[in-house]
C-alpha positions as CSV (number, residue, x, y, z in Angstrom):
1,X,0.0,0.1,-0.2
2,X,1.5,3.7,-1.0
3,X,1.2,5.9,2.3
4,X,1.5,9.8,2.4
5,X,3.1,10.3,5.8
6,X,2.7,14.0,6.8
7,X,4.9,14.8,9.8
8,X,4.0,17.5,12.5
9,X,5.7,20.3,13.5
10,X,9.3,20.6,14.2
11,X,9.9,16.6,12.9
12,X,11.3,15.6,10.1
13,X,10.8,12.8,7.6
14,X,12.2,9.1,8.3
15,X,10.8,9.1,12.1
16,X,9.6,6.2,13.9
17,X,5.8,6.3,12.8
18,X,6.8,6.3,9.2
19,X,9.4,4.0,9.6
20,X,7.4,1.4,11.2
21,X,4.7,1.6,8.3
22,X,7.8,0.9,6.1
23,X,9.1,-2.3,8.1
24,X,5.6,-3.8,7.6
25,X,6.1,-3.6,3.9
26,X,4.2,-0.5,2.8
27,X,5.7,2.3,0.5
28,X,5.8,5.5,2.5
29,X,6.0,9.0,0.7
30,X,7.2,11.3,3.6
31,X,7.9,14.7,2.3
32,X,9.9,17.4,4.3
33,X,7.1,20.3,5.6
34,X,7.9,23.6,5.8
35,X,7.6,24.6,9.7
36,X,7.2,28.0,9.4
37,X,4.8,28.5,6.5
38,X,1.7,26.6,6.5
39,X,0.7,27.3,2.8
40,X,4.2,25.9,1.7
41,X,3.7,22.9,3.8
42,X,0.1,22.3,2.0
43,X,1.4,23.1,-1.2
44,X,4.3,20.3,-0.8
45,X,1.7,17.8,0.7
46,X,-0.9,18.9,-2.4
47,X,2.2,18.5,-5.1
48,X,2.9,15.2,-3.5
49,X,-0.2,13.8,-3.1
50,X,-0.9,14.6,-6.8
51,X,2.7,13.0,-7.7
52,X,2.2,9.6,-6.1
53,X,-1.8,9.0,-5.9
54,X,-1.2,7.0,-2.1
55,X,-4.1,4.8,-1.1
56,X,-4.2,6.5,2.5
57,X,-2.9,9.7,3.9
58,X,-1.5,9.8,7.1
59,X,-1.1,13.3,9.1
60,X,0.4,13.6,12.7
61,X,-0.1,16.8,14.8
62,X,0.2,19.6,12.5
63,X,0.6,17.1,9.6
64,X,-2.7,16.3,10.4
65,X,-4.0,19.9,10.1
66,X,-2.3,19.9,6.6
67,X,-4.6,16.8,5.6
68,X,-7.5,18.1,6.5
69,X,-6.9,21.2,4.3
70,X,-6.0,19.3,1.5
71,X,-8.2,18.4,-1.6
72,X,-8.1,14.6,-0.9
73,X,-10.8,13.2,-3.3
74,X,-11.6,10.0,-2.0
75,X,-8.4,9.1,-0.3
76,X,-8.8,8.0,3.5
77,X,-7.2,9.8,6.2
78,X,-5.7,8.4,9.5
79,X,-5.1,11.6,11.7
80,X,-2.6,11.1,14.5
81,X,-3.8,13.8,17.6
82,X,-4.6,16.7,14.8
83,X,-3.6,19.8,15.5
84,X,-6.6,21.6,13.6
85,X,-7.3,24.3,16.2
86,X,-3.5,25.6,15.6
87,X,-3.2,25.8,11.8
88,X,-5.6,25.9,8.8
89,X,-9.3,26.6,8.1
90,X,-10.7,23.2,8.6
91,X,-12.6,22.5,11.2
92,X,-14.4,19.1,10.1
93,X,-13.2,15.6,8.4
94,X,-14.4,13.9,5.8
95,X,-16.5,10.5,6.3
96,X,-14.4,7.6,7.3
97,X,-11.9,9.4,8.5
98,X,-10.2,7.6,11.6
99,X,-8.4,9.7,14.7
100,X,-5.9,8.2,16.8
101,X,-5.5,10.1,20.2
102,X,-4.3,9.6,23.3
103,X,-6.3,10.8,26.2
104,X,-3.2,12.2,28.3
105,X,-1.8,14.0,25.3
106,X,0.4,17.0,26.8
107,X,0.6,19.2,23.6
108,X,-2.9,18.3,21.8
109,X,-5.9,18.0,24.2
110,X,-8.0,14.7,23.9
111,X,-11.1,16.9,24.0
112,X,-10.2,18.4,20.3
113,X,-10.4,15.4,18.6
114,X,-13.5,14.4,20.6
115,X,-15.0,18.1,19.1
116,X,-13.7,17.1,15.7
117,X,-15.9,14.0,15.7
118,X,-18.8,15.9,16.8
119,X,-18.3,18.4,14.2
120,X,-17.6,16.2,11.1
121,X,-20.9,14.2,12.7
122,X,-18.2,10.5,12.6
123,X,-19.4,7.8,15.0
124,X,-17.6,7.4,18.1
125,X,-15.4,4.5,16.8
126,X,-13.8,6.9,14.4
127,X,-12.0,8.1,17.5
128,X,-9.5,5.6,18.7
129,X,-8.2,6.2,22.2
130,X,-4.5,4.6,22.0
131,X,-1.1,5.6,23.7
132,X,-0.1,7.7,26.7
133,X,1.1,10.8,25.2
134,X,1.4,12.7,22.0
135,X,4.1,10.9,20.3
136,X,2.1,8.0,19.8
137,X,5.8,6.2,19.7
138,X,4.9,3.1,21.8
139,X,4.3,-0.5,20.3
140,X,0.4,0.2,21.2
141,X,-0.1,3.2,19.2
142,X,2.3,1.9,16.5
143,X,0.4,-1.2,16.0
144,X,-3.1,0.6,16.3
145,X,-1.8,3.4,13.4
146,X,-1.0,0.1,10.9
147,X,-4.1,-1.2,11.4
148,X,-6.2,1.7,10.8
149,X,-3.9,2.4,7.3
150,X,-4.3,-1.2,6.6
151,X,-8.5,-1.0,7.3
152,X,-8.6,2.3,5.4
153,X,-7.2,1.0,2.4
154,X,-9.5,-2.1,2.7
155,X,-12.5,-0.3,2.6
156,X,-11.7,2.5,0.4
157,X,-9.7,1.1,-2.3
């Protein structure tokens, strides 16, 4: 499966989460996103999306806000602690989006994802409580991210 992975603010390509997806046999496109200019990050992500036509888009924190603001068509989203209140204009996600978030997230409140779910009219099962902090870097959230991507690819081929 081809996955577009959009990293968070002050992160870089090749981190633990995209590497985990790669280690499970998936092709991961992980472009460097500008930390200082949201529109430049959006432009990079949109161009990468068009060039590579992924089956799933994963957005982590600020990368989740980028993903929410892209023109993604029918490509499903997996959002990790999306920072939608901090960047971009989107305040809803499309049907079928899955959100993974740790209740104890010290950076982006879990309540932000609950509100995003409600604003979007998505059922409760679209918000998956996992992990113990914002990084979602422990084995359980990494596995949950992998399973969410694989589920999305099956449901939205």
